[in-house]
Backbone and ligand atoms as CSV (ligand in chain L), in Angstrom:
chain,resi,resn,atom,element,x,y,z
A,1,MET,N,N,-16.696,-21.057,14.134
A,1,MET,CA,C,-17.835,-21.156,15.056
A,1,MET,C,C,-17.328,-21.143,16.501
A,2,SER,N,N,-18.008,-20.414,17.376
A,2,SER,CA,C,-17.595,-20.347,18.763
A,2,SER,C,C,-18.068,-21.573,19.532
A,3,ASN,N,N,-17.173,-22.158,20.380
A,3,ASN,CA,C,-17.587,-23.259,21.239
A,3,ASN,C,C,-17.664,-22.799,22.687
A,4,GLY,N,N,-17.688,-21.467,22.860
A,4,GLY,CA,C,-17.780,-20.908,24.205
A,4,GLY,C,C,-16.420,-20.593,24.789
A,5,LYS,N,N,-15.345,-21.206,24.237
A,5,LYS,CA,C,-13.994,-20.895,24.710
A,5,LYS,C,C,-13.435,-19.753,23.885
A,6,SER,N,N,-12.464,-19.025,24.460
A,6,SER,CA,C,-11.857,-17.923,23.714
A,6,SER,C,C,-11.133,-18.464,22.481
A,7,GLN,N,N,-11.349,-17.826,21.331
A,7,GLN,CA,C,-10.722,-18.267,20.082
A,7,GLN,C,C,-9.567,-17.344,19.699
A,8,THR,N,N,-9.220,-16.401,20.550
A,8,THR,CA,C,-8.254,-15.388,20.137
A,8,THR,C,C,-6.828,-15.812,20.455
A,9,VAL,N,N,-5.875,-15.180,19.756
A,9,VAL,CA,C,-4.453,-15.336,20.063
A,9,VAL,C,C,-3.947,-13.961,20.483
A,10,SER,N,N,-2.775,-13.911,21.109
A,10,SER,CA,C,-2.252,-12.610,21.539
A,10,SER,C,C,-1.786,-11.811,20.321
A,11,ALA,N,N,-1.784,-10.483,20.479
A,11,ALA,CA,C,-1.328,-9.624,19.380
A,11,ALA,C,C,0.124,-9.929,19.039
A,12,GLY,N,N,0.942,-10.261,20.054
A,12,GLY,CA,C,2.357,-10.574,19.821
A,12,GLY,C,C,2.519,-11.833,18.986
A,13,ASP,N,N,1.775,-12.894,19.366
A,13,ASP,CA,C,1.856,-14.147,18.603
A,13,ASP,C,C,1.376,-13.936,17.172
A,14,PHE,N,N,0.300,-13.167,17.054
A,14,PHE,CA,C,-0.267,-12.891,15.729
A,14,PHE,C,C,0.753,-12.164,14.857
A,15,THR,N,N,1.359,-11.089,15.417
A,15,THR,CA,C,2.305,-10.276,14.648
A,15,THR,C,C,3.532,-11.095,14.252
A,16,SER,N,N,4.050,-11.907,15.193
A,16,SER,CA,C,5.231,-12.731,14.880
A,16,SER,C,C,4.925,-13.717,13.762
A,17,ALA,N,N,3.754,-14.356,13.842
A,17,ALA,CA,C,3.417,-15.352,12.822
A,17,ALA,C,C,3.234,-14.681,11.461
A,18,LEU,N,N,2.490,-13.580,11.444
A,18,LEU,CA,C,2.200,-12.932,10.154
A,18,LEU,C,C,3.434,-12.265,9.556
A,19,SER,N,N,4.453,-11.975,10.407
A,19,SER,CA,C,5.668,-11.356,9.860
A,19,SER,C,C,6.389,-12.330,8.924
A,20,LEU,N,N,6.065,-13.620,9.023
A,20,LEU,CA,C,6.719,-14.616,8.171
A,20,LEU,C,C,6.142,-14.654,6.759
A,21,ALA,N,N,4.956,-14.086,6.579
A,21,ALA,CA,C,4.356,-14.054,5.236
A,21,ALA,C,C,5.201,-13.160,4.328
A,22,ALA,N,N,5.218,-13.477,3.044
A,22,ALA,CA,C,5.937,-12.659,2.057
A,22,ALA,C,C,4.915,-11.853,1.264
A,23,ASN,N,N,5.101,-10.534,1.234
A,23,ASN,CA,C,4.146,-9.654,0.540
A,23,ASN,C,C,4.876,-8.647,-0.326
A,24,GLY,N,N,4.240,-8.254,-1.410
A,24,GLY,CA,C,4.748,-7.135,-2.183
A,24,GLY,C,C,4.595,-5.842,-1.385
A,25,VAL,N,N,5.443,-4.861,-1.710
A,25,VAL,CA,C,5.406,-3.566,-1.027
A,25,VAL,C,C,4.860,-2.514,-1.992
A,26,SER,N,N,3.923,-1.703,-1.499
A,26,SER,CA,C,3.311,-0.656,-2.327
A,26,SER,C,C,3.319,0.662,-1.568
A,27,VAL,N,N,3.192,1.752,-2.307
A,27,VAL,CA,C,2.892,3.057,-1.693
A,27,VAL,C,C,1.481,3.433,-2.124
A,28,VAL,N,N,0.590,3.608,-1.139
A,28,VAL,CA,C,-0.765,4.067,-1.454
A,28,VAL,C,C,-0.793,5.586,-1.312
A,29,THR,N,N,-1.487,6.240,-2.227
A,29,THR,CA,C,-1.491,7.706,-2.279
A,29,THR,C,C,-2.905,8.220,-2.511
A,30,THR,N,N,-3.104,9.475,-2.133
A,30,THR,CA,C,-4.325,10.173,-2.510
A,30,THR,C,C,-3.988,11.651,-2.634
A,31,ASP,N,N,-4.686,12.354,-3.510
A,31,ASP,CA,C,-4.490,13.803,-3.657
A,31,ASP,C,C,-5.779,14.397,-4.229
A,32,GLY,N,N,-6.212,15.476,-3.626
A,32,GLY,CA,C,-7.440,16.122,-4.099
A,32,GLY,C,C,-7.755,17.315,-3.226
A,33,ASP,N,N,-9.000,17.795,-3.283
A,33,ASP,CA,C,-9.413,18.981,-2.527
A,33,ASP,C,C,-9.201,18.808,-1.024
A,34,HIS,N,N,-9.170,17.542,-0.565
A,34,HIS,CA,C,-9.112,17.295,0.879
A,34,HIS,C,C,-7.724,16.883,1.359
A,35,GLY,N,N,-6.710,17.021,0.487
A,35,GLY,CA,C,-5.346,16.804,0.934
A,35,GLY,C,C,-4.614,15.709,0.185
A,36,LYS,N,N,-3.285,15.710,0.423
A,36,LYS,CA,C,-2.376,14.790,-0.273
A,36,LYS,C,C,-1.633,13.971,0.788
A,37,ALA,N,N,-1.610,12.663,0.615
A,37,ALA,CA,C,-0.919,11.808,1.579
A,37,ALA,C,C,-0.487,10.531,0.896
A,38,GLY,N,N,0.497,9.857,1.506
A,38,GLY,CA,C,0.947,8.570,0.993
A,38,GLY,C,C,1.674,7.807,2.076
A,39,LEU,N,N,1.550,6.500,2.053
A,39,LEU,CA,C,2.304,5.674,2.997
A,39,LEU,C,C,2.609,4.318,2.380
A,40,THR,N,N,3.647,3.694,2.917
A,40,THR,CA,C,4.067,2.353,2.482
A,40,THR,C,C,3.149,1.307,3.106
A,41,VAL,N,N,2.690,0.357,2.305
A,41,VAL,CA,C,1.876,-0.749,2.830
A,41,VAL,C,C,2.332,-2.075,2.210
A,42,SER,N,N,2.068,-3.148,2.961
A,42,SER,CA,C,2.302,-4.484,2.394
A,42,SER,C,C,0.975,-5.239,2.316
A,43,SER,N,N,-0.117,-4.513,2.492
A,43,SER,CA,C,-1.430,-5.159,2.646
A,43,SER,C,C,-2.292,-5.098,1.397
A,44,MET,N,N,-1.705,-4.721,0.257
A,44,MET,CA,C,-2.509,-4.640,-0.965
A,44,MET,C,C,-2.744,-6.045,-1.529
A,45,CYS,N,N,-3.947,-6.310,-1.976
A,45,CYS,CA,C,-4.170,-7.537,-2.750
A,45,CYS,C,C,-5.360,-7.369,-3.682
A,46,SER,N,N,-5.438,-8.274,-4.633
A,46,SER,CA,C,-6.537,-8.279,-5.589
A,46,SER,C,C,-7.795,-8.831,-4.917
A,47,VAL,N,N,-8.942,-8.256,-5.246
A,47,VAL,CA,C,-10.219,-8.763,-4.727
A,47,VAL,C,C,-10.972,-9.508,-5.822
A,48,CYS,N,N,-11.019,-8.922,-7.027
A,48,CYS,CA,C,-11.922,-9.431,-8.062
A,48,CYS,C,C,-11.501,-8.813,-9.398
A,49,ALA,N,N,-11.644,-9.568,-10.500
A,49,ALA,CA,C,-11.228,-9.037,-11.803
A,49,ALA,C,C,-12.353,-8.311,-12.541
A,50,ASP,N,N,-13.603,-8.688,-12.279
A,50,ASP,CA,C,-14.730,-8.067,-12.996
A,50,ASP,C,C,-15.904,-7.877,-12.041
A,51,PRO,N,N,-16.051,-6.693,-11.427
A,51,PRO,CA,C,-15.281,-5.484,-11.681
A,51,PRO,C,C,-13.870,-5.584,-11.096
A,52,ALA,N,N,-12.971,-4.703,-11.574
A,52,ALA,CA,C,-11.565,-4.738,-11.183
A,52,ALA,C,C,-11.405,-4.088,-9.807
A,53,LEU,N,N,-11.335,-4.928,-8.764
A,53,LEU,CA,C,-11.278,-4.412,-7.394
A,53,LEU,C,C,-10.007,-4.863,-6.694
A,54,ILE,N,N,-9.421,-3.950,-5.922
A,54,ILE,CA,C,-8.270,-4.281,-5.067
A,54,ILE,C,C,-8.584,-3.786,-3.657
A,55,LEU,N,N,-7.778,-4.247,-2.673
A,55,LEU,CA,C,-7.936,-3.701,-1.323
A,55,LEU,C,C,-6.576,-3.414,-0.711
A,56,ALA,N,N,-6.577,-2.504,0.244
A,56,ALA,CA,C,-5.382,-2.211,1.041
A,56,ALA,C,C,-5.852,-1.850,2.444
A,57,CYS,N,N,-5.074,-2.248,3.460
A,57,CYS,CA,C,-5.421,-1.963,4.860
A,57,CYS,C,C,-4.488,-0.885,5.393
A,58,VAL,N,N,-5.080,0.156,5.983
A,58,VAL,CA,C,-4.304,1.302,6.465
A,58,VAL,C,C,-4.695,1.605,7.911
A,59,ASN,N,N,-3.693,1.846,8.753
A,59,ASN,CA,C,-3.953,2.243,10.141
A,59,ASN,C,C,-4.923,3.423,10.161
A,60,ALA,N,N,-6.007,3.285,10.899
A,60,ALA,CA,C,-7.079,4.289,10.877
A,60,ALA,C,C,-6.610,5.652,11.362
A,61,GLU,N,N,-5.475,5.689,12.099
A,61,GLU,CA,C,-4.980,6.978,12.597
A,61,GLU,C,C,-4.111,7.702,11.574
A,62,ASN,N,N,-3.777,7.039,10.472
A,62,ASN,CA,C,-2.925,7.680,9.473
A,62,ASN,C,C,-3.705,8.777,8.753
A,63,GLU,N,N,-3.037,9.905,8.476
A,63,GLU,CA,C,-3.728,11.038,7.827
A,63,GLU,C,C,-4.287,10.656,6.458
A,64,PHE,N,N,-3.716,9.604,5.849
A,64,PHE,CA,C,-4.221,9.130,4.550
A,64,PHE,C,C,-5.732,8.885,4.622
A,65,CYS,N,N,-6.198,8.357,5.773
A,65,CYS,CA,C,-7.591,7.871,5.845
A,65,CYS,C,C,-8.606,8.989,5.662
A,66,SER,N,N,-8.478,10.059,6.427
A,66,SER,CA,C,-9.478,11.136,6.308
A,66,SER,C,C,-9.413,11.756,4.917
A,67,MET,N,N,-8.184,11.840,4.367
A,67,MET,CA,C,-8.027,12.461,3.037
A,67,MET,C,C,-8.598,11.570,1.936
A,68,ALA,N,N,-8.276,10.279,1.961
A,68,ALA,CA,C,-8.786,9.371,0.924
A,68,ALA,C,C,-10.307,9.259,1.023
A,69,ASP,N,N,-10.824,9.202,2.252
A,69,ASP,CA,C,-12.277,9.110,2.436
A,69,ASP,C,C,-12.959,10.299,1.764
A,70,ALA,N,N,-12.389,11.508,1.985
A,70,ALA,CA,C,-13.026,12.724,1.463
A,70,ALA,C,C,-12.733,12.929,-0.027
A,71,ASN,N,N,-11.526,12.576,-0.464
A,71,ASN,CA,C,-11.194,12.738,-1.896
A,71,ASN,C,C,-12.001,11.755,-2.758
A,72,GLY,N,N,-12.282,10.573,-2.200
A,72,GLY,CA,C,-13.060,9.580,-2.943
A,72,GLY,C,C,-12.244,8.792,-3.947
A,73,HIS,N,N,-10.928,8.895,-3.846
A,73,HIS,CA,C,-10.076,8.105,-4.744
A,73,HIS,C,C,-8.694,7.931,-4.130
A,74,PHE,N,N,-7.992,6.895,-4.607
A,74,PHE,CA,C,-6.615,6.648,-4.161
A,74,PHE,C,C,-5.913,5.819,-5.231
A,75,ALA,N,N,-4.587,5.718,-5.098
A,75,ALA,CA,C,-3.805,4.891,-6.029
A,75,ALA,C,C,-2.901,3.966,-5.239
A,76,VAL,N,N,-2.597,2.821,-5.838
A,76,VAL,CA,C,-1.639,1.871,-5.256
A,76,VAL,C,C,-0.485,1.735,-6.241
A,77,ASN,N,N,0.737,1.956,-5.744
A,77,ASN,CA,C,1.938,1.867,-6.578
A,77,ASN,C,C,2.810,0.730,-6.065
A,78,LEU,N,N,2.869,-0.366,-6.815
A,78,LEU,CA,C,3.685,-1.508,-6.398
A,78,LEU,C,C,5.159,-1.185,-6.667
A,79,LEU,N,N,5.990,-1.364,-5.633
A,79,LEU,CA,C,7.396,-0.973,-5.735
A,79,LEU,C,C,8.244,-2.082,-6.352
A,80,THR,N,N,9.415,-1.647,-6.861
A,80,THR,CA,C,10.385,-2.582,-7.428
A,80,THR,C,C,11.591,-2.672,-6.481
A,81,THR,N,N,12.507,-3.584,-6.817
A,81,THR,CA,C,13.697,-3.768,-5.981
A,81,THR,C,C,14.567,-2.512,-5.932
A,82,SER,N,N,14.331,-1.539,-6.826
A,82,SER,CA,C,15.123,-0.294,-6.784
A,82,SER,C,C,14.488,0.740,-5.848
A,83,HIS,N,N,13.386,0.380,-5.157
A,83,HIS,CA,C,12.639,1.368,-4.372
A,83,HIS,C,C,12.750,1.183,-2.853
A,84,THR,N,N,13.792,0.511,-2.380
A,84,THR,CA,C,13.864,0.285,-0.921
A,84,THR,C,C,13.944,1.615,-0.158
A,85,GLU,N,N,14.673,2.596,-0.712
A,85,GLU,CA,C,14.797,3.886,-0.023
A,85,GLU,C,C,13.438,4.608,-0.009
A,86,LEU,N,N,12.739,4.584,-1.147
A,86,LEU,CA,C,11.423,5.228,-1.245
A,86,LEU,C,C,10.433,4.582,-0.268
A,87,SER,N,N,10.530,3.260,-0.132
A,87,SER,CA,C,9.667,2.551,0.812
A,87,SER,C,C,9.892,3.088,2.226
A,88,GLY,N,N,11.154,3.302,2.586
A,88,GLY,CA,C,11.471,3.845,3.910
A,88,GLY,C,C,10.948,5.261,4.095
A,89,VAL,N,N,11.084,6.077,3.067
A,89,VAL,CA,C,10.595,7.464,3.140
A,89,VAL,C,C,9.086,7.477,3.407
A,90,PHE,N,N,8.337,6.638,2.669
A,90,PHE,CA,C,6.873,6.637,2.817
A,90,PHE,C,C,6.410,5.841,4.044
A,91,ALA,N,N,7.366,5.215,4.739
A,91,ALA,CA,C,7.045,4.603,6.024
A,91,ALA,C,C,7.460,5.543,7.156
A,92,GLY,N,N,7.945,6.733,6.803
A,92,GLY,CA,C,8.335,7.722,7.813
A,92,GLY,C,C,9.606,7.338,8.548
A,93,LEU,N,N,10.459,6.532,7.903
A,93,LEU,CA,C,11.649,6.008,8.582
A,93,LEU,C,C,12.905,6.851,8.374
A,94,GLY,N,N,12.798,7.944,7.604
A,94,GLY,CA,C,13.990,8.750,7.329
A,94,GLY,C,C,14.453,9.509,8.564
A,95,THR,N,N,15.598,10.155,8.443
A,95,THR,CA,C,16.109,10.936,9.567
A,95,THR,C,C,15.216,12.139,9.831
A,96,ASN,N,N,14.533,12.636,8.782
A,96,ASN,CA,C,13.610,13.755,8.952
A,96,ASN,C,C,12.212,13.325,8.518
A,97,PRO,N,N,11.385,12.889,9.478
A,97,PRO,CA,C,10.057,12.383,9.125
A,97,PRO,C,C,9.124,13.468,8.580
A,98,ASP,N,N,9.514,14.756,8.757
A,98,ASP,CA,C,8.668,15.853,8.263
A,98,ASP,C,C,8.915,16.175,6.798
A,99,VAL,N,N,9.887,15.480,6.185
A,99,VAL,CA,C,10.221,15.742,4.790
A,99,VAL,C,C,8.989,15.499,3.905
A,100,ASP,N,N,8.867,16.295,2.806
A,100,ASP,CA,C,7.771,16.055,1.857
A,100,ASP,C,C,8.088,14.761,1.119
A,101,ARG,N,N,7.324,13.724,1.417
A,101,ARG,CA,C,7.612,12.401,0.853
A,101,ARG,C,C,7.594,12.415,-0.669
A,102,PHE,N,N,6.752,13.275,-1.243
A,102,PHE,CA,C,6.598,13.288,-2.699
A,102,PHE,C,C,7.759,13.997,-3.410
A,103,ASN,N,N,8.723,14.553,-2.624
A,103,ASN,CA,C,9.955,15.052,-3.244
A,103,ASN,C,C,10.842,13.884,-3.666
A,104,HIS,N,N,10.523,12.699,-3.167
A,104,HIS,CA,C,11.271,11.495,-3.549
A,104,HIS,C,C,10.484,10.758,-4.629
A,105,GLY,N,N,11.173,10.318,-5.657
A,105,GLY,CA,C,10.514,9.612,-6.758
A,105,GLY,C,C,9.924,10.580,-7.770
A,106,ARG,N,N,9.551,10.043,-8.944
A,106,ARG,CA,C,8.925,10.854,-10.004
A,106,ARG,C,C,7.455,10.489,-10.067
A,107,TRP,N,N,6.599,11.516,-10.041
A,107,TRP,CA,C,5.158,11.301,-9.894
A,107,TRP,C,C,4.392,11.917,-11.060
A,108,GLN,N,N,3.301,11.288,-11.410
A,108,GLN,CA,C,2.403,11.813,-12.431
A,108,GLN,C,C,0.978,11.482,-11.995
A,109,THR,N,N,-0.003,11.829,-12.814
A,109,THR,CA,C,-1.376,11.432,-12.510
A,109,THR,C,C,-1.962,10.733,-13.735
A,110,LEU,N,N,-2.996,9.941,-13.510
A,110,LEU,CA,C,-3.715,9.298,-14.612
A,110,LEU,C,C,-5.131,9.876,-14.643
A,111,LYS,N,N,-6.123,9.171,-14.110
A,111,LYS,CA,C,-7.510,9.658,-14.205
A,111,LYS,C,C,-8.000,10.389,-12.961
A,112,THR,N,N,-7.695,9.829,-11.775
A,112,THR,CA,C,-8.341,10.371,-10.571
A,112,THR,C,C,-7.611,11.568,-9.982
A,113,GLY,N,N,-6.322,11.716,-10.267
A,113,GLY,CA,C,-5.514,12.770,-9.651
A,113,GLY,C,C,-4.666,12.259,-8.507
A,114,SER,N,N,-4.834,10.997,-8.123
A,114,SER,CA,C,-3.958,10.426,-7.088
A,114,SER,C,C,-2.563,10.228,-7.667
A,115,PRO,N,N,-1.510,10.455,-6.843
A,115,PRO,CA,C,-0.138,10.349,-7.352
A,115,PRO,C,C,0.233,8.942,-7.813
A,116,ILE,N,N,0.775,8.899,-9.032
A,116,ILE,CA,C,1.200,7.657,-9.681
A,116,ILE,C,C,2.716,7.706,-9.819
A,117,LEU,N,N,3.407,6.697,-9.287
A,117,LEU,CA,C,4.868,6.619,-9.365
A,117,LEU,C,C,5.253,6.150,-10.764
A,118,THR,N,N,5.973,7.033,-11.481
A,118,THR,CA,C,6.233,6.788,-12.902
A,118,THR,C,C,6.938,5.463,-13.168
A,119,ASP,N,N,7.870,5.060,-12.280
A,119,ASP,CA,C,8.614,3.824,-12.540
A,119,ASP,C,C,8.191,2.683,-11.603
A,120,ALA,N,N,6.929,2.730,-11.152
A,120,ALA,CA,C,6.419,1.626,-10.324
A,120,ALA,C,C,6.341,0.348,-11.155
A,121,LEU,N,N,6.369,-0.794,-10.476
A,121,LEU,CA,C,6.154,-2.070,-11.163
A,121,LEU,C,C,4.769,-2.062,-11.803
A,122,VAL,N,N,3.782,-1.692,-10.987
A,122,VAL,CA,C,2.398,-1.516,-11.447
A,122,VAL,C,C,1.790,-0.381,-10.632
A,123,SER,N,N,1.033,0.500,-11.284
A,123,SER,CA,C,0.261,1.516,-10.568
A,123,SER,C,C,-1.209,1.313,-10.892
A,124,LEU,N,N,-2.030,1.370,-9.849
A,124,LEU,CA,C,-3.478,1.158,-9.992
A,124,LEU,C,C,-4.183,2.409,-9.508
A,125,ASP,N,N,-4.836,3.114,-10.413
A,125,ASP,CA,C,-5.550,4.348,-10.089
A,125,ASP,C,C,-7.000,3.960,-9.790
A,126,CYS,N,N,-7.479,4.293,-8.592
A,126,CYS,CA,C,-8.749,3.711,-8.128
A,126,CYS,C,C,-9.743,4.752,-7.645
A,127,ASN,N,N,-11.017,4.527,-7.963
A,127,ASN,CA,C,-12.095,5.215,-7.263
A,127,ASN,C,C,-12.392,4.432,-5.994
A,128,LEU,N,N,-12.627,5.157,-4.909
A,128,LEU,CA,C,-12.926,4.514,-3.628
A,128,LEU,C,C,-14.331,3.908,-3.679
A,129,VAL,N,N,-14.400,2.599,-3.416
A,129,VAL,CA,C,-15.688,1.899,-3.421
A,129,VAL,C,C,-16.217,1.751,-2.001
A,130,SER,N,N,-15.328,1.365,-1.075
A,130,SER,CA,C,-15.758,1.288,0.325
A,130,SER,C,C,-14.550,1.382,1.236
A,131,ALA,N,N,-14.798,1.885,2.448
A,131,ALA,CA,C,-13.764,1.941,3.482
A,131,ALA,C,C,-14.444,1.585,4.798
A,132,THR,N,N,-13.976,0.498,5.421
A,132,THR,CA,C,-14.604,0.052,6.670
A,132,THR,C,C,-13.509,-0.208,7.697
A,133,THR,N,N,-13.777,0.157,8.943
A,133,THR,CA,C,-12.787,-0.007,10.009
A,133,THR,C,C,-13.010,-1.326,10.738
A,134,HIS,N,N,-11.892,-2.064,10.914
A,134,HIS,CA,C,-11.901,-3.304,11.691
A,134,HIS,C,C,-10.733,-3.214,12.657
A,135,GLY,N,N,-11.002,-3.141,13.939
A,135,GLY,CA,C,-9.924,-2.965,14.907
A,135,GLY,C,C,-9.199,-1.660,14.644
A,136,THR,N,N,-7.869,-1.743,14.514
A,136,THR,CA,C,-7.057,-0.531,14.353
A,136,THR,C,C,-6.972,-0.039,12.907
A,137,HIS,N,N,-7.431,-0.855,11.941
A,137,HIS,CA,C,-7.168,-0.539,10.531
A,137,HIS,C,C,-8.447,-0.343,9.722
A,138,ARG,N,N,-8.309,0.436,8.661
A,138,ARG,CA,C,-9.404,0.596,7.703
A,138,ARG,C,C,-9.080,-0.197,6.444
A,139,ILE,N,N,-10.067,-0.918,5.945
A,139,ILE,CA,C,-9.906,-1.670,4.692
A,139,ILE,C,C,-10.469,-0.808,3.571
A,140,TYR,N,N,-9.584,-0.440,2.633
A,140,TYR,CA,C,-9.981,0.353,1.466
A,140,TYR,C,C,-10.171,-0.569,0.277
A,141,ILE,N,N,-11.346,-0.533,-0.309
A,141,ILE,CA,C,-11.573,-1.255,-1.561
A,141,ILE,C,C,-11.705,-0.219,-2.667
A,142,GLY,N,N,-10.911,-0.410,-3.717
A,142,GLY,CA,C,-10.919,0.531,-4.828
A,142,GLY,C,C,-11.233,-0.156,-6.138
A,143,GLU,N,N,-11.946,0.544,-7.021
A,143,GLU,CA,C,-12.183,0.038,-8.377
A,143,GLU,C,C,-11.136,0.673,-9.284
A,144,VAL,N,N,-10.394,-0.156,-9.988
A,144,VAL,CA,C,-9.279,0.327,-10.816
A,144,VAL,C,C,-9.846,0.957,-12.094
A,145,VAL,N,N,-9.521,2.248,-12.296
A,145,VAL,CA,C,-10.036,2.948,-13.480
A,145,VAL,C,C,-8.935,3.230,-14.502
A,146,ALA,N,N,-7.679,3.035,-14.097
A,146,ALA,CA,C,-6.541,3.179,-15.022
A,146,ALA,C,C,-5.354,2.470,-14.394
A,147,LEU,N,N,-4.449,2.005,-15.236
A,147,LEU,CA,C,-3.250,1.364,-14.690
A,147,LEU,C,C,-2.055,1.546,-15.612
A,148,LEU,N,N,-0.886,1.384,-15.006
A,148,LEU,CA,C,0.399,1.461,-15.716
A,148,LEU,C,C,1.245,0.308,-15.234
A,149,SER,N,N,2.106,-0.239,-16.101
A,149,SER,CA,C,3.058,-1.228,-15.605
A,149,SER,C,C,4.399,-1.064,-16.309
A,150,ASN,N,N,5.444,-1.476,-15.633
A,150,ASN,CA,C,6.810,-1.425,-16.166
A,150,ASN,C,C,7.450,-2.787,-15.955
A,151,GLU,N,N,8.370,-3.131,-16.837
A,151,GLU,CA,C,9.082,-4.388,-16.653
A,151,GLU,C,C,10.131,-4.220,-15.588
A,152,SER,N,N,9.952,-4.894,-14.470
A,152,SER,CA,C,10.923,-4.821,-13.390
A,152,SER,C,C,10.651,-5.963,-12.419
A,153,GLU,N,N,11.283,-5.907,-11.242
A,153,GLU,CA,C,11.126,-6.996,-10.279
A,153,GLU,C,C,10.448,-6.470,-9.025
A,154,ALA,N,N,9.475,-7.205,-8.507
A,154,ALA,CA,C,8.708,-6.758,-7.336
A,154,ALA,C,C,9.578,-6.695,-6.082
A,155,LEU,N,N,9.338,-5.667,-5.271
A,155,LEU,CA,C,9.979,-5.583,-3.948
A,155,LEU,C,C,9.123,-6.403,-2.972
A,156,ILE,N,N,9.756,-7.368,-2.311
A,156,ILE,CA,C,9.058,-8.283,-1.397
A,156,ILE,C,C,9.525,-8.017,0.035
A,157,TYR,N,N,8.580,-8.036,0.962
A,157,TYR,CA,C,8.893,-7.837,2.387
A,157,TYR,C,C,8.503,-9.096,3.141
A,158,THR,N,N,9.451,-9.667,3.882
A,158,THR,CA,C,9.161,-10.864,4.676
A,158,THR,C,C,10.120,-10.927,5.853
A,159,ASN,N,N,9.614,-11.436,6.988
A,159,ASN,CA,C,10.450,-11.589,8.182
A,159,ASN,C,C,11.112,-10.270,8.556
A,160,ARG,N,N,10.344,-9.169,8.387
A,160,ARG,CA,C,10.754,-7.793,8.749
A,160,ARG,C,C,11.951,-7.311,7.942
A,161,ASN,N,N,12.110,-7.862,6.736
A,161,ASN,CA,C,13.195,-7.452,5.840
A,161,ASN,C,C,12.739,-7.506,4.392
A,162,TYR,N,N,13.440,-6.776,3.539
A,162,TYR,CA,C,13.205,-6.901,2.107
A,162,TYR,C,C,13.917,-8.144,1.617
A,163,ALA,N,N,13.252,-8.896,0.757
A,163,ALA,CA,C,13.873,-10.065,0.141
A,163,ALA,C,C,14.248,-9.666,-1.270
A,164,ILE,N,N,15.516,-9.486,-1.502
A,164,ILE,CA,C,15.972,-9.116,-2.844
A,164,ILE,C,C,16.446,-10.403,-3.504
A,165,SER,N,N,15.714,-10.834,-4.538
A,165,SER,CA,C,16.062,-12.111,-5.157
A,165,SER,C,C,17.359,-11.981,-5.946
A,166,GLN,N,N,18.069,-13.063,-6.041
A,166,GLN,CA,C,19.331,-13.048,-6.780
A,166,GLN,C,C,19.128,-13.764,-8.098
A,167,VAL,N,N,19.662,-13.165,-9.144
A,167,VAL,CA,C,19.576,-13.812,-10.446
A,167,VAL,C,C,20.666,-14.878,-10.505
A,168,ILE,N,N,20.255,-16.117,-10.766
A,168,ILE,CA,C,21.228,-17.212,-10.836
A,168,ILE,C,C,21.760,-17.274,-12.277
A,169,PRO,N,N,23.072,-17.056,-12.469
A,169,PRO,CA,C,23.602,-17.065,-13.822
A,169,PRO,C,C,23.506,-18.462,-14.434
A,170,ASN,N,N,23.327,-18.516,-15.758
A,170,ASN,CA,C,23.237,-19.806,-16.447
A,170,ASN,C,C,24.589,-20.508,-16.447
L,1,FMN,C1,C,7.304,-2.786,4.358
L,1,FMN,C2,C,6.261,-1.997,5.125
L,1,FMN,C3,C,4.921,-2.365,5.059
L,1,FMN,C4,C,3.934,-1.649,5.750
L,1,FMN,N1,N,2.618,-2.021,5.626
L,1,FMN,C5,C,1.652,-1.261,6.202
L,1,FMN,C6,C,0.261,-1.551,5.972
L,1,FMN,O1,O,-0.095,-2.495,5.246
L,1,FMN,N2,N,-0.664,-0.746,6.555
L,1,FMN,C7,C,-0.302,0.310,7.364
L,1,FMN,O2,O,-1.185,1.012,7.866
L,1,FMN,N3,N,1.004,0.604,7.615
L,1,FMN,C8,C,1.972,-0.135,7.030
L,1,FMN,N4,N,3.304,0.164,7.230
L,1,FMN,C9,C,3.658,1.254,8.148
L,1,FMN,C10,C,3.439,2.608,7.514
L,1,FMN,O3,O,4.128,2.773,6.285
L,1,FMN,C11,C,3.939,3.663,8.539
L,1,FMN,O4,O,3.466,3.343,9.787
L,1,FMN,C12,C,3.410,4.983,8.239
L,1,FMN,O5,O,3.853,5.489,7.006
L,1,FMN,C13,C,3.934,5.947,9.324
L,1,FMN,O6,O,2.890,6.759,9.670
L,1,FMN,P1,P,2.798,8.244,9.042
L,1,FMN,O7,O,2.480,8.043,7.564
L,1,FMN,O8,O,1.656,8.877,9.789
L,1,FMN,O9,O,4.125,8.891,9.274
L,1,FMN,C14,C,4.308,-0.545,6.561
L,1,FMN,C15,C,5.670,-0.167,6.638
L,1,FMN,C16,C,6.633,-0.878,5.927
L,1,FMN,C17,C,8.087,-0.449,6.007
């Protein structure tokens, strides 16, 4: 509730504080008549189990947005600890940002046609339910229509680094 005083914090303070949160890393993808795109995100989370809804936040200027909006579907691929290089590729961090990102990793499709990473920890194939812009980002809500999972370990991003857990021997 507003008390008449400004309730906002600076973008710098906000970014520094939120960088301390630990999140799984995913690659969101879309492919269809209106184009193919993918990018690395740490903003995926579950919304609801029945119906099966997830959300992801994507910078509104990313080409993914116009394509996913028009294709009407997208997929979320949760990465494993073996995917740090792939995460960098889909974040455009390679030496050649023009490289076809989908040349990295093995891809298949399930129901919607959005690219599914064959060895992802979990892949969620989604029909687009809603996309709304808040500030610089669009919030994508998808209904999961198919999924895949593999036994592996989640890739976690925190404090601007990947946290690779160590197995403690017995
Ligand atoms: C670990 C990690 C998490 C990221 N999370 C997000 C995110 O949640 N939303 C987003 O829009 N960008 C996120 N990014 C940045 C995008 O991956 C990156 O800006 C984008 O791929 C580059 O833009 P381009 O696809 O137009 O080249 C993240 C990057 C990394 C490395």
